[in-house]
C-alpha positions as CSV (number, residue, x, y, z in Angstrom):
1,M,75.1,173.0,19.9
2,S,75.8,170.2,17.5
3,P,79.5,169.5,17.0
4,S,81.2,170.8,13.9
5,Q,82.3,168.5,11.1
6,T,85.9,168.7,12.3
7,S,84.9,167.6,15.8
8,L,82.8,164.8,14.4
9,I,86.0,163.6,12.7
10,D,87.9,163.9,15.9
11,L,85.2,162.0,17.8
12,Q,85.4,159.2,15.3
13,I,89.2,159.1,15.5
14,M,89.1,159.1,19.3
15,W,86.5,156.2,19.2
16,H,88.9,154.1,17.2
17,R,91.8,155.1,19.5
18,L,89.7,153.9,22.5
19,I,89.4,150.5,20.8
20,A,93.1,150.5,20.2
21,V,93.7,151.4,23.9
22,V,91.6,148.6,25.2
23,E,93.2,146.1,22.8
24,E,96.6,147.0,24.2
25,Q,95.1,146.6,27.7
26,A,94.0,143.1,26.7
27,Q,97.3,142.2,25.1
28,V,99.1,143.2,28.3
29,L,96.8,140.9,30.3
30,L,97.3,138.1,27.7
31,R,101.1,138.3,27.9
32,T,101.5,138.7,31.7
33,A,98.8,136.2,32.9
34,F,100.1,133.1,34.7
35,S,97.1,130.8,33.8
36,P,97.5,129.1,30.5
37,I,93.8,129.3,29.7
38,V,94.4,133.1,29.5
39,R,97.7,133.0,27.7
40,E,96.8,130.3,25.2
41,C,93.1,130.7,24.8
42,G,92.5,134.4,25.4
43,D,89.9,133.7,28.1
44,L,89.7,137.3,29.2
45,S,88.0,140.6,28.7
46,A,89.1,144.2,28.8
47,G,87.2,147.5,28.4
48,V,87.0,151.2,29.2
49,F,83.9,152.7,30.9
50,D,82.8,156.3,31.5
51,L,82.0,157.6,35.0
52,R,78.3,156.5,34.5
53,G,79.5,152.9,34.1
54,R,78.8,152.7,30.4
55,M,81.2,150.5,28.4
56,L,82.6,152.7,25.7
57,A,84.9,150.2,24.1
58,Q,85.9,146.6,24.5
59,A,89.0,144.7,23.3
60,V,88.7,142.5,20.3
61,T,90.7,139.9,22.2
62,G,88.4,138.2,24.7
63,T,85.3,136.0,25.1
64,P,81.6,137.0,24.9
65,G,80.8,135.6,28.3
66,H,83.4,137.8,29.9
67,V,82.9,141.0,27.9
68,N,79.2,141.3,28.0
69,S,78.9,140.4,31.7
70,M,81.8,142.6,32.6
71,A,79.8,145.4,30.8
72,E,77.4,145.3,33.7
73,S,79.8,144.6,36.6
74,V,81.3,148.1,36.6
75,K,77.9,149.5,37.6
76,H,78.1,147.2,40.7
77,F,81.6,148.5,41.5
78,I,80.4,152.1,41.3
79,A,77.4,151.3,43.5
80,H,79.8,149.8,46.2
81,F,82.6,152.4,45.7
82,P,81.1,155.8,44.5
83,I,83.3,157.7,42.1
84,A,83.7,160.6,44.6
85,T,85.5,158.2,47.0
86,M,87.9,156.8,44.5
87,K,91.6,158.0,44.5
88,P,94.5,157.7,42.1
89,G,96.2,154.4,42.6
90,D,93.0,152.6,43.7
91,A,91.8,149.2,42.2
92,Y,88.9,147.0,43.1
93,I,88.2,143.3,42.8
94,T,85.5,140.7,43.0
95,N,84.7,137.3,41.7
96,D,81.0,137.4,42.8
97,P,79.3,135.3,40.1
98,W,76.1,137.4,40.3
99,M,78.0,140.7,40.0
100,G,80.8,139.5,37.8
101,T,81.0,137.0,35.0
102,G,79.1,134.0,36.3
103,H,81.5,131.8,38.4
104,L,84.2,132.1,41.0
105,N,87.1,131.3,38.6
106,D,86.8,134.7,37.0
107,F,88.4,137.7,38.8
108,V,87.2,141.1,37.8
109,V,89.4,144.1,38.5
110,T,88.2,147.7,38.0
111,T,90.5,150.7,38.2
112,P,89.6,154.4,38.1
113,C,91.6,156.5,35.7
114,F,92.6,160.1,36.7
115,K,93.7,163.0,34.6
116,D,95.0,166.2,36.3
117,G,93.7,164.8,39.6
118,Q,90.1,164.3,38.3
119,P,88.5,160.9,37.6
120,V,87.8,160.5,33.8
121,A,87.1,156.8,33.3
122,L,87.3,153.3,34.6
123,F,89.1,150.4,33.2
124,S,87.9,146.9,33.9
125,C,89.2,143.4,33.0
126,T,88.5,139.8,33.7
127,S,90.5,136.6,33.3
128,H,89.9,133.0,34.2
129,L,92.1,131.6,37.0
130,M,93.0,128.0,37.0
131,D,92.4,127.3,40.6
132,I,90.5,129.2,43.3
133,G,90.3,126.5,45.9
134,G,87.2,124.5,46.8
135,I,86.6,121.1,45.3
136,G,88.2,122.2,42.0
137,F,86.7,123.3,38.6
138,G,83.7,121.1,37.8
139,P,79.9,120.8,38.4
140,D,80.1,118.7,41.5
141,G,79.6,121.4,44.2
142,T,76.1,121.6,45.8
143,D,76.4,125.3,46.4
144,V,78.7,128.2,45.4
145,F,80.5,128.0,48.7
146,M,81.9,124.6,47.9
147,E,83.3,125.8,44.6
148,G,86.1,128.0,45.9
149,L,87.2,131.3,47.4
150,Y,84.3,133.9,47.2
151,I,85.6,137.5,47.0
152,P,83.0,140.2,47.6
153,M,83.5,143.7,46.3
154,L,86.8,144.7,47.9
155,K,89.6,147.3,47.4
156,L,92.6,145.4,46.0
157,I,94.9,148.5,45.9
158,D,94.5,151.6,48.1
159,Q,96.3,154.6,46.5
160,G,99.1,152.4,45.3
161,V,99.3,150.2,48.4
162,V,98.4,146.5,47.8
163,N,95.9,145.0,50.3
164,E,98.3,142.4,51.6
165,T,95.7,140.8,53.9
166,L,93.5,140.1,50.9
167,M,96.5,138.8,48.9
168,A,97.4,136.5,51.8
169,M,93.8,135.1,51.8
170,I,93.9,134.5,48.1
171,R,97.3,132.7,48.3
172,A,96.1,130.6,51.2
173,N,92.9,129.4,49.4
174,T,94.3,128.0,46.2
175,R,96.4,125.0,45.1
176,L,98.4,127.4,42.8
177,P,99.3,130.4,45.0
178,V,102.0,131.7,42.8
179,D,99.8,131.5,39.6
180,T,96.8,133.0,41.4
181,E,98.7,135.9,42.8
182,G,100.4,136.5,39.5
183,D,97.1,136.5,37.7
184,T,95.7,139.0,40.1
185,Y,98.6,141.4,39.5
186,S,98.3,140.9,35.7
187,L,94.7,142.1,35.9
188,A,95.7,145.2,37.8
189,A,98.7,145.9,35.6
190,C,96.7,145.8,32.3
191,N,94.3,148.4,33.7
192,D,97.2,150.6,34.6
193,V,98.4,150.5,31.0
194,G,95.0,151.3,29.7
195,C,94.8,154.3,32.1
196,Q,98.2,155.5,30.8
197,R,97.2,155.3,27.2
198,L,93.9,157.0,27.7
199,V,95.4,160.0,29.5
200,E,97.9,160.2,26.6
201,M,95.0,160.2,24.1
202,M,93.0,162.8,26.0
203,T,96.1,165.1,26.3
204,E,96.7,164.7,22.5
205,F,93.2,165.8,21.7
206,G,92.9,168.4,24.4
207,I,89.9,167.0,26.2
208,A,89.3,167.0,29.9
209,S,86.5,164.4,30.1
210,L,84.9,161.6,28.1
211,D,81.3,162.9,28.4
212,E,80.9,164.1,24.8
213,L,82.8,161.2,23.3
214,G,80.8,158.7,25.5
215,D,77.5,160.2,24.3
216,Y,78.7,160.1,20.7
217,I,79.7,156.5,20.9
218,C,76.6,155.3,22.7
219,D,74.1,157.3,20.7
220,R,75.6,156.3,17.3
221,S,75.9,152.7,18.3
222,R,72.3,152.5,19.6
223,E,71.0,154.2,16.5
224,A,72.9,151.8,14.2
225,V,71.5,148.7,16.0
226,L,68.0,150.1,16.0
227,A,68.3,150.8,12.3
228,E,69.2,147.1,11.7
229,I,66.4,146.0,13.9
230,A,63.9,148.2,12.0
231,K,64.7,146.1,8.9
232,L,63.2,143.0,10.6
233,P,59.6,142.0,10.9
234,K,57.9,142.8,14.2
235,G,56.5,139.9,16.3
236,T,57.5,137.0,18.5
237,W,59.2,133.8,17.5
238,R,59.9,130.8,19.7
239,N,62.5,128.1,19.9
240,E,63.6,125.5,22.4
241,M,66.6,123.2,22.7
242,V,66.9,120.1,24.9
243,V,70.4,119.3,26.2
244,D,71.7,116.4,28.3
245,G,72.1,118.3,31.6
246,Y,73.8,116.5,34.4
247,D,71.3,114.1,36.0
248,A,68.3,115.0,33.8
249,P,67.7,116.7,30.4
250,V,67.5,120.5,30.5
251,T,65.0,122.4,28.3
252,L,66.1,125.9,27.1
253,K,63.0,127.7,25.9
254,A,63.1,131.2,24.3
255,A,60.6,133.7,23.1
256,L,62.2,136.4,20.9
257,T,60.2,139.6,20.4
258,I,61.2,142.2,17.9
259,S,59.7,145.7,18.4
260,D,60.5,149.3,17.6
261,D,62.4,149.6,20.8
262,G,64.7,146.6,20.2
263,I,64.8,142.8,20.7
264,H,63.8,141.1,23.9
265,V,64.5,137.4,24.7
266,D,62.4,135.8,27.4
267,F,63.4,132.4,28.7
268,D,60.2,131.7,30.5
269,G,59.5,127.9,30.4
270,T,63.2,127.0,30.8
271,S,64.0,124.1,33.2
272,P,64.5,124.9,36.9
273,A,67.9,125.3,38.5
274,S,69.9,122.1,38.9
275,K,71.4,120.8,42.1
276,F,74.7,120.5,40.2
277,G,77.0,123.4,39.2
278,I,75.6,123.9,35.7
279,N,73.4,126.8,36.8
280,V,73.7,130.2,35.1
281,P,73.5,133.6,36.7
282,L,71.4,136.0,34.7
283,S,74.5,138.1,33.9
284,Y,76.0,135.2,32.0
285,T,72.7,134.3,30.4
286,T,72.4,137.9,29.1
287,A,76.0,137.9,27.9
288,Y,75.7,134.9,25.6
289,T,72.1,135.7,24.5
290,V,73.0,139.3,23.3
291,F,76.2,137.8,21.7
292,G,74.0,135.6,19.6
293,L,71.7,138.5,18.7
294,G,74.6,140.7,17.9
295,C,76.3,138.2,15.6
296,V,73.3,138.1,13.3
297,V,71.6,141.4,13.7
298,A,74.5,143.9,14.3
299,S,77.8,142.1,13.5
300,A,79.4,145.2,12.0
301,I,78.6,147.5,15.0
302,P,81.2,147.9,17.8
303,N,80.2,146.3,21.1
304,N,79.5,148.9,23.8
305,A,76.8,150.1,26.1
306,G,74.9,151.8,23.2
307,S,74.9,148.8,20.9
308,L,73.9,146.5,23.8
309,S,71.1,148.6,25.1
310,P,68.4,147.6,22.5
311,L,69.0,143.9,23.3
312,T,67.4,142.8,26.6
313,V,67.0,139.4,28.3
314,S,64.8,138.0,31.1
315,A,64.4,134.6,32.8
316,P,62.3,133.6,35.7
317,S,64.1,133.6,39.1
318,G,64.9,130.0,40.0
319,A,65.3,128.9,36.4
320,I,68.6,127.3,35.4
321,L,69.2,130.5,33.4
322,N,68.6,132.8,36.4
323,A,69.8,130.7,39.3
324,P,69.9,132.7,42.6
325,K,72.7,132.7,45.1
326,P,74.0,130.3,46.5
327,A,73.3,127.9,43.6
328,P,76.5,126.1,42.3
329,V,77.6,127.8,39.1
330,A,81.2,126.6,38.4
331,S,80.3,125.0,35.0
332,R,77.7,127.7,34.0
333,H,79.3,127.7,30.5
334,V,78.1,124.3,29.5
335,I,74.5,125.6,29.6
336,G,75.1,129.3,28.9
337,Q,77.1,128.8,25.7
338,M,74.1,127.0,24.3
339,L,72.1,130.2,24.2
340,P,73.4,131.7,20.9
341,D,72.1,128.5,19.1
342,V,68.8,128.9,21.0
343,V,68.5,132.5,19.8
344,F,69.6,131.5,16.2
345,G,66.6,129.0,16.2
346,C,64.3,132.0,16.7
347,L,66.0,134.2,14.1
348,R,66.2,131.4,11.6
349,Q,62.4,131.6,11.2
350,I,62.6,135.2,9.8
351,I,66.1,135.6,8.3
352,P,67.4,132.1,7.6
353,E,70.0,133.3,5.1
354,R,71.9,135.1,7.9
355,V,71.7,132.5,10.6
356,P,74.3,129.6,10.9
357,A,73.2,126.1,11.3
358,E,73.0,124.8,14.8
359,G,76.5,123.7,16.0
360,T,78.1,122.2,19.0
361,S,77.5,125.4,21.0
362,C,79.7,125.0,24.1
363,L,83.5,125.1,24.1
364,W,84.8,121.6,24.3
365,N,87.2,121.5,27.3
366,L,89.2,118.5,28.5
367,N,89.7,118.8,32.2
368,V,92.6,116.9,33.7
369,R,92.6,117.0,37.5
């Protein structure tokens, strides 16, 4: 039975409340983080997910590379730690570049949220840590193992008890043990705040699960994006960009196809992986590609699993935009952040009035070490 008009209003209010909840989650992370890149630059992401791993809301505070790659990482957590095995007070962690946000400096922490003893959601967050060991932040590693401490999918907190062995390993493998430990706890703490606020919201509205709300958010968002895509001509448009690379120029080649089902970007023809740490895992390639698409095609639609689903990305395995483990990836941003401009070059051919001119693309960071 379709919901009544009153419940539709409630669903819309709860959707906005979810966005407020995850924004508070992000602000807690921003204010408690030890790394200045998080406190001063907002290099983080925060979001709430349903039990199927669908991102229902993301904080406005954050970066596209973190948000859109974190959106997929929760599914990896659920695959490793099934919902049925999760307990109140648990929290999980990884910095796997291929299941997280693209390089080892980003820790991802995911926390199950319980109401009346039953799991109702998961909160996930990411932040950039200044030092995680290895040779230091830069493109000089020849494989990912040189680049720092590699944390597989692990339980960080078990029913409220911190994994002290893991924390000791983290402290022992960084030049900044206090900062790194503090950042790890800040990630866990912001998820806890998110859980608390969500339970308060669910109690206020008298709901026991997020199933109906999750379907409403994802269905409406997907429909809204497809409606925008339907206004565009169907076909395939191509663009390429040549950037300096490290030891040789890198060609980023895209074919953007618009169909009734959505927009697909294929990076076939892009340069092969580099021997230096400028390679990009597919998760990060996808994150910045769909960010570029969203900015032009669906800028007014909230970012969630529904709005992201019509936007798909592929790249050949072994290409610099789909570098397999153990390729070095520490500086994946210097290539990955070029991708919005690559996508804009395709879209400019059909909707030039909505597409910005090509810019400097990548964040310009001065590393002092």
